[in-house]
C-alpha positions in Angstrom: 128.7 103.5 100.0 129.4 102.2 103.9 127.5 104.0 106.4 128.5 104.6 109.4 125.7 106.8 111.5 127.2 109.5 113.6 126.6 110.0 117.4 123.7 112.5 116.5 122.4 110.2 114.5 122.5 107.4 116.4 121.6 109.8 119.2 117.9 110.6 116.7 117.3 106.6 116.0 117.4 106.0 119.9 115.4 108.3 121.0 112.8 107.8 118.5 113.1 104.1 119.0 112.3 104.5 122.3 109.3 107.5 122.1 108.0 105.0 119.2 107.9 101.8 122.2 105.9 104.4 124.6 104.2 105.8 122.2 103.1 104.6 119.2 103.4 100.3 119.7 100.4 100.6 122.1 98.2 101.6 119.1 98.9 99.1 116.7 96.8 96.3 117.8 93.6 98.9 117.4 94.8 100.8 114.6 94.9 97.1 112.7 92.5 95.5 113.9 89.4 98.1 114.0 90.9 100.2 110.9 91.1 103.0 113.8 92.6 106.1 112.9 94.2 107.9 116.0 92.5 111.3 115.7 95.3 113.3 118.1 98.4 111.7 116.2 99.7 114.0 114.6 99.0 116.5 117.1 100.5 114.3 119.5 103.7 113.8 117.3 103.9 117.3 116.5 104.0 118.2 120.4 106.3 115.7 120.8 108.9 117.3 118.2 108.3 114.8 116.0 106.5 117.1 112.9 108.8 118.8 110.9 111.5 117.5 111.1 113.1 118.4 107.9 111.8 122.3 108.7 114.1 125.0 110.1 113.9 125.4 113.9 112.6 129.6 113.0 109.2 127.5 111.3 108.7 124.9 114.7 110.9 122.4 112.7 113.8 120.5 114.2 116.4 121.3 111.5 117.1 117.8 110.6 118.7 116.0 107.2 117.0 113.9 105.2 118.8 110.7 106.5 118.1 111.8 110.3 114.9 112.0 109.7 114.6 109.0 107.8 116.1 106.9 111.3 113.1 108.1 113.0 110.8 106.8 110.1 112.9 103.5 111.2 112.2 103.6 114.5 108.7 104.2 114.2 108.4 101.2 111.6 110.0 98.9 114.2 107.0 99.9 116.5 104.2 100.6 114.4 104.3 100.9 111.0 100.7 101.7 110.8 101.7 104.9 112.4 104.5 105.3 110.6 102.4 105.4 107.1 100.2 108.3 108.5 103.3 110.4 110.0 105.2 109.4 106.6 103.0 111.3 104.2 102.1 114.2 106.2 105.8 115.1 107.2 107.5 113.7 103.7 105.0 114.0 101.1 103.8 116.9 102.0 105.0 119.5 104.2 108.7 118.5 102.6 107.7 119.3 99.5 105.9 122.0 100.1 109.4 123.2 101.9 111.4 122.3 99.4 109.4 124.5 96.2 107.3 126.4 97.8 107.5 130.2 98.1 108.4 132.1 101.1 104.4 133.7 101.9 103.4 129.6 101.3 105.7 128.3 103.7 105.0 130.9 105.7 101.4 129.7 105.5 101.5 126.5 105.8 104.4 124.5 107.0 104.3 125.9 111.2 100.8 124.4 111.0 102.3 121.3 109.7 105.2 121.0 111.8 103.3 122.0 115.1 100.9 118.9 113.8 97.6 121.3 114.3 97.2 119.9 110.2 97.3 116.7 108.9 98.8 117.0 105.2 98.4 114.4 101.8 100.0 113.8 98.4 96.9 113.7 95.8 98.8 112.1 92.5 97.1 108.5 91.8 93.8 109.0 89.7 91.4 106.4 89.1 92.5 106.5 85.5 96.0 107.6 85.9 98.4 104.7 88.1 101.4 104.2 86.6 101.1 106.3 84.0 100.0 109.2 86.4 101.2 111.9 84.3 100.0 111.3 81.0 96.6 109.7 82.2 95.8 112.7 84.2 92.7 113.9 84.4 91.7 116.8 87.1 91.7 119.8 85.6 93.1 123.1 86.6 91.7 126.4 84.9 92.5 130.3 85.4 89.8 132.1 86.3 91.3 135.7 87.3 92.7 135.4 90.7 92.0 131.6 91.1 92.1 128.4 89.2 89.0 126.0 89.7 89.7 122.6 89.5 87.9 120.0 88.5 88.5 115.7 88.8 88.8 113.0 90.9 92.2 111.8 93.2 92.4 108.2 94.1 94.6 105.5 97.0 95.4 108.8 98.3 97.6 108.2 101.7 95.4 110.2 104.4 93.2 111.8 102.2 90.3 111.4 104.2 91.9 113.5 107.0 93.9 115.7 105.4 93.6 119.7 106.1 95.7 120.5 103.5 96.8 118.6 100.2 99.6 119.4 97.7 97.6 117.6 94.6 98.5 117.7 90.4 96.4 119.2 87.9 96.5 119.5 84.3 96.6 123.1 83.4 97.6 123.2 79.8 96.3 119.4 79.1 97.3 119.6 75.3 100.7 119.8 76.4 100.2 116.5 78.0 102.8 115.7 80.8 104.8 119.0 80.4 101.5 121.1 80.9 100.9 119.8 84.7 101.0 122.1 87.5 101.1 122.0 91.4 98.6 123.4 94.1 98.7 123.5 97.6 94.7 123.0 98.4 92.8 123.6 101.9 90.4 120.6 102.4 87.5 122.8 103.6 87.7 124.4 100.5 84.0 124.8 98.9 83.6 121.5 96.1 86.4 119.2 97.6 84.6 115.8 98.9 86.1 112.8 100.2 83.9 109.8 98.2 85.3 107.1 99.8 87.6 105.8 102.3 88.8 102.2 101.5 89.5 99.7 103.6 92.3 97.8 102.7 94.5 94.7 103.4 97.0 96.3 105.0 97.9 99.8 106.3 94.6 99.5 108.5 94.1 102.7 110.3 96.1 104.6 108.2 93.0 106.4 106.2 93.7 106.1 102.1 90.7 107.5 99.9 89.2 109.0 96.8 89.1 112.6 96.8 86.5 114.7 94.5 87.5 118.2 93.4 84.0 120.1 92.1 84.6 123.8 91.0 87.0 124.2 93.6 88.1 127.7 93.6 92.1 127.6 94.7 94.1 131.0 94.9 96.6 131.5 92.2 99.1 132.1 95.3 98.5 128.5 96.5 100.8 127.2 93.0 103.5 125.4 93.9 106.2 126.5 91.2 105.4 127.8 88.3 102.3 127.2 86.1 102.9 124.1 83.9 106.2 123.1 85.7 104.7 120.6 87.9 106.8 117.7 86.6 109.8 119.0 88.6 107.6 119.1 91.7 106.4 115.5 91.0 109.9 114.3 89.8 111.9 115.2 92.5 109.3 114.9 95.2 109.2 111.1 94.0 112.5 110.3 94.2 112.7 111.4 97.8 109.1 109.7 98.4 110.9 106.4 97.4 113.8 107.0 99.6 112.6 107.9 102.5 109.4 106.3 102.9 111.4 102.7 102.4 113.2 103.2 106.3 109.8 102.5 108.2 109.5 99.0 105.8 113.1 98.4 107.1 112.0 99.3 110.8 109.2 96.7 110.0 111.5 93.7 108.5 114.5 94.2 112.0 111.1 94.2 114.2 109.8 90.7 112.2 113.6 89.1 112.8 113.7 89.7 116.6 110.5 88.3 116.8 111.1 85.3 114.8 114.7 85.1 116.9 113.0 84.7 120.2 110.3 82.7 119.3 112.7 79.9 117.3 114.8 80.2 120.8 111.5 79.6 123.1 109.4 77.2 120.4 109.7 73.7 121.0 109.8 70.7 118.2 111.1 67.2 118.5 112.4 68.5 122.3 114.5 71.3 121.0 114.3 74.7 120.2 113.1 75.3 116.5 116.1 77.1 116.2 118.4 75.1 116.7 117.5 73.5 113.4 119.2 74.3 109.9 116.3 75.2 107.9 115.1 77.6 110.1 118.7 79.3 110.7 119.1 79.3 106.9 115.8 81.9 107.3 117.5 84.0 109.9 120.4 84.2 108.2 118.2 85.2 104.9 116.3 87.5 107.2 119.1 89.5 108.3 121.2 89.9 105.4 119.0 91.0 103.2 117.9 94.0 106.0 121.3 94.9 105.8 121.5 95.2 102.3 118.2 97.7 102.4 119.0 99.5 105.1 122.8 100.5 103.4 120.5 101.2 100.2 118.3 103.3 101.5 120.9 105.1 103.5 122.3 105.7 100.6 119.7 106.7 98.9 118.9 109.3 101.6 122.4 110.4 101.5 122.4 111.5 98.2 118.7 113.3 98.0 120.4 115.5 100.9 123.0 116.5 98.5 120.3 116.7 95.3 120.1 120.5 94.4 116.8 122.2 93.8 114.7 121.1 90.8 116.6 117.9 90.6 115.3 114.2 90.7 113.4 112.1 88.1 116.5 112.1 85.8 120.0 110.9 86.0 121.7 108.9 89.1 119.4 110.2 91.7 116.5 108.7 89.9 118.0 105.7 89.5 119.5 105.3 93.3 115.9 106.2 94.4 114.1 103.7 92.4 116.7 100.6 93.1 116.4 101.3 97.1 112.6 101.1 96.9 112.9 97.8 94.3 114.7 96.1 96.9 113.3 97.0 99.2 110.4 96.0 98.3 111.0 93.1 97.8 113.3 92.3 101.1 109.8 92.7 102.9 108.2 91.0 101.3 110.4 88.2 101.8 111.6 88.8 105.3 108.0 89.1 106.4 107.3 85.8 104.3 110.2 84.0 106.3 108.6 85.6 109.6 105.2 84.2 109.1 106.6 80.6 107.9 109.1 80.4 111.5 106.2 81.5 113.5 103.9 78.5 111.6 100.3 78.7 112.4 100.5 81.0 115.0 101.9 83.6 112.0 99.2 83.0 110.0 96.7 84.6 112.9 95.2 88.0 112.2 96.4 89.6 115.3 99.8 88.4 115.7 102.6 91.1 115.2 104.4 89.3 111.9 101.2 89.0 109.9 100.3 92.5 110.8 103.8 92.7 109.1 103.1 90.2 106.4 100.2 92.2 105.4 101.2 95.5 105.2 103.9 94.2 103.2 102.4 93.8 100.2 101.6 97.7 99.1 105.7 98.0 99.1 106.1 96.8 95.5 102.8 99.5 94.4 103.0 102.0 96.3 105.1 105.4 94.5 105.5 102.9 91.6 105.3 99.8 90.7 108.1 97.2 90.8 108.1 97.1 87.2 108.4 101.0 86.7 111.1 101.1 89.2 112.7 98.6 86.9 112.2 100.7 84.1 113.5 103.5 85.4 116.5 101.8 86.0 117.2 100.5 82.8 116.8 103.8 80.8 118.9 105.4 83.6 121.7 102.8 82.8 121.4 103.5 78.9 120.8 107.0 79.6 124.3 107.1 81.9 126.0 105.2 78.5 124.9 107.5 76.1 122.9 105.2 74.4 119.4 105.7 72.8 116.7 103.4 72.2 114.3 105.7 70.0 
């Protein structure tokens, strides 16, 4: 597919780009150097109209499609990838999932505050013993007790977990049914029994709180069951497909920033009496960076457009599953390669912690792990290719 942004989409990107340059870029150095989380970040984004982008205007949102919202993520990623990955989990993993799968009551109770930035959202899927096999190995239990469910267990590597007010979390309600016995719940983090065991110190995504969460007899009203009991897999998988497509856009912005910084540096840095940009080996790296970024951008736009067309209850299977896995697979390989070449072009200065290309280099490593590893993405793609041809392997 070939993509040309509409005038409205280009205007969305341009406005977000200017906003991120003025408001988010000045936060990057402190976030990365001190692992500092700006406590008013989501409130600021909400007040300025950059939270709840896919929510209807009557709920305080902007009524955008996923591609337009992704363009905002791309602009944010260009100027401050760290801030983008505070915004993204709340905006997409939590808010958009509730919007897609919630009842009218749930949407009315949670979405307006998330849109306004009065609350911060997160999604809890991964556990200490359940990563790539997040569904089959899930140990968090939810047992019905009258009008409540009682949750016991832990979640691990949860983006925004230590600062979230609302967590969309998954638990086994019928363990004997395996992955078909999972349910989704909206959990308020001020509920007794909920706690944060640790705030993890990471090599990248610094200033983006990531933690281990503990549920000890956490009573969640049955009215906070998202979807139907034991129907959580549909919520998980449709959400994962959109997550994979959506969260790739900030990386494309970051990669573009690395290319632009590298172009400027190659034109300025003198060696052997001339700019290093005049050397063919440096030109080769710059050309490769450009082509990789453009290919990843078109791939990501196509995936988001496909997600926009996805019907309720779809996802986790078929063409959309393959497209989204392919988009994030290629995007992760792209950002790893682009940031590596950016550091190479910058030479010794690229190896210094506080240089911007170094920050992006460290951030890039999570791209092949988050939202499903590179290996899992390849499995998904291969399985869907066999399925599309009607070929069974077992």
